[in-house]
C-alpha positions, -999 to +999 in steps of 0.1 A: -568+234-224-532+223-216-537+235-180-569+214-177-551+183-190-522+189-166-547+192-137-565+160-145-532+140-148-521+152-113-527+127-085-543+154-064-572+158-088-586+122-087-578+119-050-597+150-041-627+140-062-626+105-046-625+120-011-654+143-020-673+113-031-663+092-001-674+119+023-708+128+009-717+092+002-711+082+038-728+110+056-760+092+066-777+110+095-806+085+097-786+053+098-782+053+136-819+058+139-831+033+113-849+010+137-869+038+154-878+051+119-890+018+105-909+008+137-923+043+143-954+060+129-936+067+095-935+031+084-955+012+111-934-020+108-930-043+137-896-052+152-901-088+142-907-078+105-876-056+104-854-082+123-865-114+107-878-104+072-862-072+060-826-071+074-817-106+062-822-096+026-791-074+028-769-103+037-783-125+009-780-098-018-745-088-007-733-125-011-751-130-044-735-099-061-701-098-044-682-120-069-698-106-101-693-070-089-656-078-080-649-090-115-669-063-132-652-036-111-618-046-125-630-053-161-648-019-163-619-002-146-635+010-114-651+044-123-684+030-138-689+009-107-682+039-085-709+058-104-732+028-103-727+025-065-738+061-060-769+055-082-778+025-061-773+045-029-796+072-042-822+044-051-818+029-016-825+063+001-854+070-022-871+037-015-866+043+022-882+077+019-912+070-003-922+033+002-937+016+032-945-021+027-923-051+037-915-060+000-905-025-007-882-024+023-867-058+012-860-042-022-843-013-004-821-038+014-812-055-018-801-022-033-780-015-003-764-049-006-753-039-041-740-006-027-719-025-001-705-050-026-695-021-049-672-006-022-644-026-037-644+000-066-639+029-042-609+012-025-593+000-057-598+031-079-570+052-064-543+026-071-550+027-108-547+065-112-518+075-089-481+067-090-467+041-066-450+068-045-483+084-038-501+053-026-496+059+011-510+094+010-538+087-013-549+056+007-547+076+040-568+104+026-595+082+010-599+059+040-598+087+066-625+108+048-649+079+049-645+077+087-650+114+089-682+110+068-697+083+090-688+103+121-703+136+108-734+118+097-739+102+132-733+136+149-756+155+126-783+128+130-780+130+167-784+167+168-813+168+144-831+141+164-823+153+199-834+189+192-863+177+170-852+201+142-866+181+113-885+149+108-870+115+099-885+119+064-869+152+059-836+138+071-838+113+042-844+142+017-813+159+031-794+126+026-806+125-011-791+160-016-758+148-002-759+117-024-765+138-054-733+158-047-714+125-044-729+114-078-716+146-095-682+140-080-681+104-092-690+114-127-661+139-128-635+112-118-610+105-146-612+071-163-583+048-154-564+032-182-553+001-163-566-023-136-551-050-115-563-081-133-581-076-167-560-046-180-525-057-169-505-041-197-492-015-173-500-033-141-474-059-147-448-033-154-458-015-123-455-047-102-420-052-116-411-016-107-424-023-071-402-054-069-372-035-082-377-008-056-380-034-028-347-051-038-328-018-039-339-011-003-343+026-011-356+057+005-380+063+033-408+069+008-403+035-007-405+019+027-438+037+033-450+026-001-442-010+007-466-008+037-495-002+012-485-023-018-465-048+003-442-077-008-451-109-024-450-143-008-419-165-007-382-157-005-362-132-026-356-157-054-394-163-057-399-125-058-374-121-086-390-149-106-424-133-100-412-100-112-398-116-144-430-135-150-451-104-146-428-085-169-433-112-195-471-111-190-472-074-194-454-077-228-475-107-239-509-091-231-515-064-256-552-059-247-576-068-219-571-104-206-600-128-211-622-138-182-609-174-182-573-161-180-580-139-151-599-165-132-571-190-137-545-166-125-566-157-095-569-193-086-531-198-088-525-167-067-552-179-042-535-213-038-501-198-034-512-172-009-531-196+014-503-221+013-487-200+040-499-215+073-496-182+092-516-163+066-542-190+067-546-187+105-549-149+104-574-152+075-595-177+094-598-153+123-605-124+100-634-142+083-649-156+115-646-123+135-658-101+107-689-123+104-697-119+141-689-082+140-712-076+110-741-095+126-736-075+159-735-041+141-764-049+118-788-059+146-776-039+176-802-012+171-829-039+174-813-048+208-813-012+219-849-008+209-857-039+230-838-026+261-852+009+259-880+016+233-874+049+215-909+061+221-902+062+259-866+075+258-844+102+242-822+079+221-785+086+216-776+061+189-759+087+167-737+099+195-727+063+204-719+055+168-698+086+164-679+079+197-673+043+188-660+052+153-636+077+167-624+055+195-621+026+172-600+047+148-578+059+176-573+023+188-563+011+153-540+041+149-523+035+182-515-001+174-490+012+148-468+025+177-466-007+196-434-028+196-449-063+198-438-094+178-472-101+165-460-131+145-453-148+179-479-132+202-506-123+177-527-155+179-527-152+217-539-116+214-566-127+189-579-152+215-576-130+245-592-099+230-619-120+213-627-133+248-631-097+260-654-090+231-675-120+239-678-108+275-689-073+263-716-090+241-729-111+270-731-080+293-748-061+265-773-089+261-783-094+297-783-059+310-815-038+312-796-005+312-793+013+279-761+031+289-744-002+298-755-014+263-740+017+247-707+014+266-702-023+260-710-018+223-683+008+221-658-015+238-667-044+215-662-022+184-628-009+196-616-044+203-626-055+168-609-025+152-577-032+172-576-069+162-586-064+125-558-038+122-532-063+135-546-090+112-546-068+081-510-057+089-497-092+094-514-105+062-503-075+041-467-078+052-460-106+027-482-097-002-481-076-034-510-052-039-528-075-064-526-105-040-536-084-011-567-074-030-574-111-037-569-121+000-589-092+012-618-102-011-615-139-002-615-132+035-645-109+033-663-135+011-657-161+037-670-138+064-701-131+043-707-168+036-706-175+073-729-145+079-753-158+054-755-192+070-760-177+105-787-153+091-805-180+072-806-203+103-809-180+132-825-147+120-846-155+089-883-160+096-883-189+073-861-208+097-857-203+135-865-166+134-852-161+169-860-129+189-832-105+195-820-117+229-814-153+218-797-140+187-772-120+208-766-149+231-756-169+200-733-140+188-716-138+222-712-176+223-697-175+188-670-150+199-664-172+230-657-202+206-633-180+185-615-170+217-610-206+229-597-218+196-572-190+192-561-190+228-553-227+225-535-221+192-517-191+207-505-210+237-493-238+215-474-213+192-457-196+222-447-229+238-433-241+205-413-209+200-399-211+235-389-248+230-372-239+198-354-210+215-342-233+243-330-260+218-312-233+198-295-219+230-285-254+240-271-261+205-252-228+206-238-237+241-225-271+228-209-255+198-192-230+221-178-258+243-165-277+212-148-245+200-132-240+235-119-276+234-104-272+200-085-241+212-066-263+237 
């Protein structure tokens, strides 16, 4: 009994279970072939029904449940929401397998919107059950295993479809088995005793410990930990005051905080975070670019089906998704080894690379060659992964873990709000209900607008920095001349 207790208290136990859950819940062999499945003989839906009536439901449901799920995740301390996410994923797959009508597929998309909104529990759980010094490793493992799951799912799906080993319906049954394994793993996760906002009795003490470690300088491990948990906004005096305040909060709050207290504190943190102009600019790009990226990824299979119908062609969607995931991860990983002053050149990079992404989208839209479509999609995805990694790093550099979670959620909410507006106007059959080619022209133009805005902003920032540098050099030169005169 003692050995079991010791095992469950060790950081490796919850991390391993979370990784098992993350892997089996993301292996989805049918996902790259969803459009051929829905428009094929199994479901007999038209491309217009899928594009204009079914897919928009995901965006609407995601937006409608995101904030309630975010608050419930913290209040319930993560594990129940992780289990609920897996149940909803099982429901999504079951609806996809055993129902056929448009309303049923819309219900399936609603369930998947809940699954997507619940991902916040997966990414937050690990910080509540492991020590500060283990954050870096636990985060690396849990995030990497998801990428591995998506890649394995794409490869397995491609092999099953290319060699015609099993039908689409049987692939879904196989996915249900994988999801059941993930559900068992989620049920075995230990229940956290603290959370970032509602259950702050220990969270405040932990935040004070983080601040203390940062002020001491410390070892290499502490420097690595600060990359994950990060530092709070403001100067060192502000940080010390924040540490004292959080310590007082942790002593004052003996039980879970009320909802009104949490919302008020979140609003104060929100205002303080976005008072930083640099953080605001990076967050604006994050929200705008993520909106365009999600729209592109969500509807790219419809474009591929338009360029080359799956009934007339051996499709390689799974291989393309696997390759783009791996190349995107490699690009994001490689950015960590670059020696660039992103605070000076970052906005120019956002504008320039966003322009390349827009060019890739335009080429993808107007080409009639499926391989050009595949290639430009991979390039576009790599460019986004590169830029979002830079943006996340720049934003995280000045924030504590709690505030980073808030900014992360706010930026994604902004992206989702923009995405909902675009979907309701451009895609939804109740509005314009545009075909896929005009849709992608709009997405490419959208990225072009982002590129122009941030290129202009980047040029302004670089010119301003150069002018300040020249003025500083001139001032230093004058001071040197004055010092030389005084010598004589």
